Residue, then its C-alpha position, 0 to 999 in steps of 0.5 A: m619660575s622655579w630653581n633646581l638645587s641639588g636635584a630638588s626644585l624650589p619656587s622662586a619665592s623660597i629662594a628669595g627667602i633663603v637669600t634674605n635670611i642669609m643677608r640679614r644674618t650677615l648684616i647682624l654679624a657685621a654689626a656686631l663685629l663693628s660694635s665690638a671693634l668700636a668698643a675696644t677702641a674707645g676703651a683703649v683711648g678712654a674716649p668715644t671720639a678722637m678728641s682727648a684731654n691729653p692727646c700728647p704721647a709721653s715724653k721720650p728721654a733725650d737722644p744722646g746722639g741729638s746732643a752730640f749733633l747740637r754740640m757740633l753745631l754750637t761749638p765755635g770751630a768745630h768741624f761740621v759733618r753732615p749726619g750720615q744715615s743708612p737706607a734702613q735708618k733713612q726709611s725709619a726716620e721718614r716713617a717716624a716723621a710721617a707718623q708725627r705729621a699725621r698725628d700733630w702736624a704743627d707739633l702742638c704737643r712740644y710746648r703744651a706741658d711747658n705752657a701749662a707749667l708757666t706761673g707768670r707772664p713772660r716778658v718776651v716769646l721767641m717764635g721760630d724754628s731750629i734757629t730759635d730752638f737751639w738759641r737756649q743752648g747757644d746762649p742760656a743767659l738770655f733766657e734767665r730774663g723772662v725770655a721764653d723759647r718757643g722754637i721747633s726745629g724743622q718748622t715753617s711759617s705755616q706750622m708756626l701760625v697754627r700754634f701761634w695761639p697756644d705758644v704766644i697769644a695764650l702766654q700773654p707776653r709783652i713782646v714776641q719775636i717772629l723768626a721764620g723763613t729758612n724752612d719755607i725756602a728749603g721746602n720742609t713742608g712741601p712747595t710754597t710761594e713767597q706770597d704764602y710765606k708773607n701771608n703767614i707772617m702778616a697773619m701772625v703779626t695781626l694776631a699779636r697786635a690784636h692782642h696788644i703784643r708788641v712784634l719784632l720781626g727778625a731777618i732770615p739768617p744767611a745761607v747759600s745751601f741747605w745740607w738736609t735737602a736732596q735738591p742743591y738749592q741756591p737760596a741766597a738771593q731769595i733770602r735777601r729778597l724776603n729780608d727786604w720785604l720784611r724790613r719794608y713790611a715792619r716799617a709800614s706796620g709800625v713793628g720792629f725789625i732786627d737785621y740779624y742777616a747784616r751781622l751774620a752774612t758775608p758779602a756773597g750771602a753766606f753765613r760767616p764761618d766764624l759764627s756758623n759751623d754748618g752754614v745755616h745755624p749760628n754757633d755759640a759765637g753767632y748766638k752771642v751776636m744775636s742775643a746782643l741785637l735782640e736785647a738792643s731792640l728790646r731796650a729800644s722798644g721801651p719798658s717791657 
């Protein structure tokens, strides 16, 4: 068979040779472009793979708006105003959160520098979410006595489990308090089950005890709603149910249990309004109550 191209008749063998030559040149060009792109990427990050000796971005300056919001949460009697966002601000925040989850889902970078800077073995590490994160501002005096705060706002127990090794085990504290559950119930990292939450708690307890770290489990603080969720959840009954499980599990496992809920809740399961401004987080007065309960548990657990 022969082919006619622009009036010229060529044998099939010639056509095949032309096509093969074009394909060869195309592949060579594509390989060169890919090699150039990979070289540029490697040069940009200083390494041939995604692993890095310092994967964390530079620290950002403190957000004045965040400080004002925290003061609103912590100042007893302050009127709580749910943060408002325009559609553009909401989209920007969602994009930033998605980028954070893609880069560092468990936020291992948050305490990497602090962990490296520790010069001694902490007496106690507090592992938790925003209720633990804000404790340093709510009662600074507590952290002058060998207590290290490793709370991260918004986190669920699954994220805490991922960072439990670098933020607890590697620090070799004598005691760890685990205070988690609010954000699991609120669905901050998506739908989950009560058993998933229990598994994460049991895994952290098992890790701690395997490394001779005494464990204190904190009861989930009260709440009847979550102001940051789109769904109008009613979490009071589930909080009570999970706290009952935490108490039973602590007793069966021989670890400590601190019943924050009993001191912070109203009979209906809401956060006492004199101890919380937003119904979820303690204010300064609420943190004083929690610190007193924690220190009593530390004394009861023996020398540390």
